[in-house]
N, CA, C and O of each residue as an XYZ file, in Angstrom:
308
protein
N       0.828     -1.191      0.000
C       0.000      0.000      0.000
C       0.874      1.257      0.000
O       0.509      2.292     -0.558
N       2.030      1.133      0.639
C       2.924      2.277      0.712
C       3.454      2.641     -0.671
O       3.563      3.820     -1.008
N       3.784      1.624     -1.476
C       4.308      1.901     -2.811
C       3.247      2.550     -3.702
O       3.575      3.347     -4.581
N       1.984      2.212     -3.477
C       0.911      2.848     -4.230
C       0.853      4.339     -3.927
O       0.685      5.158     -4.831
N       0.991      4.685     -2.662
C       0.981      6.096     -2.277
C       2.158      6.858     -2.841
O       2.013      7.997     -3.283
N       3.326      6.233     -2.827
C       4.520      6.873     -3.376
C       4.374      7.054     -4.881
O       4.724      8.105     -5.417
N       3.863      6.044     -5.560
C       3.657      6.128     -6.999
C       2.655      7.226     -7.343
O       2.875      8.011     -8.265
N       1.571      7.276     -6.607
C       0.564      8.309     -6.838
C       1.143      9.700     -6.605
O       0.862     10.627     -7.363
N       1.944      9.844     -5.566
C       2.580     11.126     -5.273
C       3.515     11.545     -6.406
O       3.549     12.718     -6.777
N       4.265     10.609     -6.951
C       5.178     10.921     -8.051
C       4.412     11.350     -9.298
O       4.805     12.300     -9.975
N       3.326     10.657     -9.600
C       2.519     10.995    -10.782
C       1.884     12.372    -10.620
O       1.902     13.179    -11.549
N       1.327     12.642     -9.451
C       0.685     13.941     -9.220
C       1.730     15.062     -9.235
O       1.488     16.130     -9.797
N       2.888     14.817     -8.618
C       3.945     15.831     -8.614
C       4.458     16.085    -10.028
O       4.733     17.229    -10.390
N       4.587     15.029    -10.828
C       5.028     15.204    -12.209
C       4.025     16.002    -13.034
O       4.404     16.869    -13.821
N       2.752     15.702    -12.849
C       1.716     16.427    -13.589
C       1.642     17.889    -13.141
O       1.510     18.790    -13.969
N       1.728     18.117    -11.833
C       1.690     19.495    -11.327
C       2.920     20.269    -11.785
O       2.821     21.437    -12.163
N       4.069     19.620    -11.749
C       5.283     20.276    -12.220
C       5.198     20.630    -13.692
O       5.639     21.701    -14.107
N       4.630     19.731    -14.477
C       4.484     20.011    -15.902
C       3.489     21.150    -16.124
O       3.676     21.974    -17.019
N       2.427     21.196    -15.307
C       1.465     22.293    -15.425
C       2.156     23.639    -15.199
O       1.988     24.571    -15.985
N       2.936     23.731    -14.115
C       3.604     25.000    -13.817
C       4.671     25.323    -14.854
O       4.873     26.493    -15.177
N       5.351     24.325    -15.376
C       6.328     24.549    -16.434
C       5.634     25.098    -17.681
O       6.093     26.073    -18.276
N       4.533     24.471    -18.069
C       3.814     24.911    -19.266
C       3.198     26.288    -19.058
O       3.222     27.123    -19.962
N       2.655     26.526    -17.891
C       1.949     27.785    -17.638
C       2.898     28.961    -17.442
O       2.691     30.030    -18.017
N       3.924     28.773    -16.644
C       4.777     29.900    -16.278
C       5.986     30.062    -17.187
O       6.339     31.187    -17.541
N       6.618     28.977    -17.567
C       7.842     29.086    -18.363
C       7.523     29.193    -19.849
O       8.057     30.057    -20.544
N       6.648     28.310    -20.335
C       6.331     28.307    -21.761
C       5.177     29.249    -22.098
O       4.829     29.403    -23.269
N       4.587     29.874    -21.096
C       3.522     30.874    -21.245
C       2.330     30.346    -22.051
O       1.790     31.040    -22.913
N       1.933     29.103    -21.752
C       0.753     28.514    -22.369
C      -0.493     29.017    -21.632
O      -0.399     29.494    -20.501
N      -1.632     28.911    -22.263
C      -2.880     29.230    -21.593
C      -3.206     28.164    -20.556
O      -2.627     27.077    -20.570
N      -4.130     28.478    -19.661
C      -4.467     27.542    -18.590
C      -5.019     26.240    -19.163
O      -4.647     25.158    -18.707
N      -5.888     26.331    -20.142
C      -6.461     25.126    -20.740
C      -5.410     24.248    -21.384
O      -5.429     23.029    -21.213
N      -4.493     24.852    -22.124
C      -3.425     24.072    -22.756
C      -2.507     23.448    -21.712
O      -2.073     22.307    -21.868
N      -2.212     24.191    -20.648
C      -1.347     23.666    -19.594
C      -2.008     22.487    -18.878
O      -1.343     21.509    -18.537
N      -3.320     22.586    -18.654
C      -4.048     21.479    -18.021
C      -4.037     20.254    -18.939
O      -3.796     19.137    -18.483
N      -4.295     20.463    -20.219
C      -4.279     19.346    -21.166
C      -2.910     18.678    -21.212
O      -2.820     17.450    -21.236
N      -1.854     19.468    -21.223
C      -0.516     18.895    -21.248
C      -0.218     18.133    -19.965
O       0.394     17.065    -20.011
N      -0.639     18.661    -18.826
C      -0.355     17.979    -17.559
C      -1.149     16.675    -17.434
O      -0.652     15.708    -16.857
N      -2.362     16.636    -17.959
C      -3.134     15.390    -17.966
C      -2.446     14.360    -18.863
O      -2.386     13.178    -18.523
N      -1.935     14.803    -19.992
C      -1.195     13.912    -20.866
C       0.053     13.361    -20.201
O       0.380     12.185    -20.363
N       0.749     14.201    -19.455
C       1.942     13.742    -18.731
C       1.541     12.738    -17.658
O       2.238     11.743    -17.457
N       0.429     12.979    -16.965
C      -0.021     12.038    -15.933
C      -0.328     10.675    -16.539
O       0.059      9.649    -15.979
N      -1.017     10.650    -17.672
C      -1.305      9.372    -18.336
C      -0.018      8.694    -18.802
O       0.119      7.476    -18.688
N       0.914      9.468    -19.319
C       2.190      8.907    -19.736
C       2.955      8.296    -18.572
O       3.538      7.220    -18.711
N       2.960      8.965    -17.429
C       3.629      8.430    -16.244
C       2.936      7.166    -15.753
O       3.602      6.236    -15.297
N       1.616      7.119    -15.838
C       0.901      5.911    -15.435
C       1.215      4.734    -16.362
O       1.276      3.591    -15.911
N       1.410      5.005    -17.635
C       1.804      3.944    -18.564
C       3.186      3.424    -18.209
O       3.420      2.216    -18.222
N       4.107      4.333    -17.892
C       5.459      3.918    -17.490
C       5.392      3.065    -16.231
O       6.060      2.035    -16.146
N       4.595      3.483    -15.252
C       4.442      2.720    -14.011
C       3.872      1.334    -14.309
O       4.310      0.348    -13.717
N       2.912      1.251    -15.208
C       2.310     -0.026    -15.561
C       3.315     -0.967    -16.214
O       3.365     -2.152    -15.884
N       4.109     -0.448    -17.132
C       5.110     -1.273    -17.809
C       6.162     -1.758    -16.821
O       6.541     -2.929    -16.844
N       6.634     -0.870    -15.957
C       7.632     -1.259    -14.956
C       7.055     -2.318    -14.020
O       7.748     -3.273    -13.671
N       5.814     -2.165    -13.615
C       5.170     -3.154    -12.752
C       5.029     -4.505    -13.435
O       5.220     -5.543    -12.802
N       4.698     -4.500    -14.712
C       4.572     -5.764    -15.446
C       5.925     -6.458    -15.570
O       6.012     -7.680    -15.443
N       6.973     -5.689    -15.816
C       8.313     -6.268    -15.919
C       8.748     -6.837    -14.574
O       9.300     -7.936    -14.511
N       8.500     -6.094    -13.503
C       8.877     -6.581    -12.171
C       8.111     -7.845    -11.802
O       8.673     -8.758    -11.197
N       6.838     -7.904    -12.161
C       6.036     -9.088    -11.850
C       6.526    -10.301    -12.636
O       6.588    -11.410    -12.105
N       6.871    -10.084    -13.901
C       7.362    -11.182    -14.729
C       8.694    -11.708    -14.209
O       8.934    -12.916    -14.225
N       9.551    -10.822    -13.753
C      10.849    -11.252    -13.230
C      10.711    -11.969    -11.902
O      11.435    -12.930    -11.639
N       9.788    -11.514    -11.059
C       9.629    -12.153     -9.753
C       8.927    -13.506     -9.871
O       9.051    -14.347     -8.982
N       8.195    -13.718    -10.956
C       7.497    -14.989    -11.157
C       8.389    -16.023    -11.828
O       7.936    -17.130    -12.119
N       9.624    -15.690    -12.073
C      10.545    -16.651    -12.663
C      10.438    -16.751    -14.170
O      10.659    -17.820    -14.739
N      10.107    -15.665    -14.815
C      10.115    -15.671    -16.269
C       8.753    -15.705    -16.913
O       8.654    -15.604    -18.136
N       7.719    -15.842    -16.150
C       6.393    -15.815    -16.749
C       5.401    -16.631    -15.956
O       5.765    -17.400    -15.067
N       4.157    -16.448    -16.292
C       3.071    -17.142    -15.616
C       2.597    -18.272    -16.512
O       2.059    -18.019    -17.591
N       2.786    -19.520    -16.083
C       2.414    -20.673    -16.895
C       0.988    -21.151    -16.630
O       0.538    -22.112    -17.255
N       0.273    -20.500    -15.719
C      -1.062    -20.983    -15.372
C      -2.046    -20.842    -16.529
O      -2.997    -21.618    -16.623
N      -1.836    -19.875    -17.401
C      -2.748    -19.694    -18.525
C      -2.562    -20.771    -19.584
O      -3.469    -21.013    -20.380
N      -1.400    -21.422    -19.607
C      -1.119    -22.434    -20.618
C      -1.298    -23.852    -20.095
O      -0.910    -24.804    -20.773
N      -1.870    -24.018    -18.917
C      -1.960    -25.343    -18.320
C      -3.050    -26.201    -18.949
O      -3.079    -27.411    -18.725
N      -3.936    -25.610    -19.720
C      -4.990    -26.374    -20.357
C      -6.242    -26.496    -19.504
O      -7.257    -27.005    -19.980
N      -6.198    -26.049    -18.275
C      -7.361    -26.099    -17.403
C      -8.287    -24.939    -17.711
O      -7.845    -23.819    -17.963
N      -9.566    -25.224    -17.687
C     -10.559    -24.188    -17.905
C     -10.910    -23.554    -16.579
O     -11.467    -24.235    -15.718
N     -10.608    -22.262    -16.368
C     -10.905    -21.635    -15.085
C     -12.399    -21.485    -14.834
O     -12.821    -21.313    -13.690
N     -13.205    -21.549    -15.895
C     -14.650    -21.403    -15.744
C     -15.321    -22.716    -15.351
O     -16.428    -22.708    -14.813
N     -14.676    -23.818    -15.609
C     -15.249    -25.138    -15.359
C     -15.045    -25.534    -13.894
O     -13.917    -25.536    -13.402
N     -16.133    -25.869    -13.203
C     -15.965    -26.276    -11.789
C     -15.288    -27.636    -11.685
O     -15.436    -28.491    -12.559
N     -14.547    -27.818    -10.605
C     -13.813    -29.071    -10.410
C     -14.693    -30.154     -9.868
O     -14.230    -31.273     -9.647
């Protein structure tokens, strides 16, 4: 749960930082700065997702073989 909070804080800080960069340094309008910061937030979330998938694959020993076992998860035992 702690890593979720840290990740969320990083994404929000990155988006807020990009908003202030776009608004104050690049002199964009408020609407454009908000749009850019939302785009940065989505981009950071994609990066977090990819890193999480890579970490999960490495910790599982190279992949999850349960999907290839031939068992139907919908079929009761």
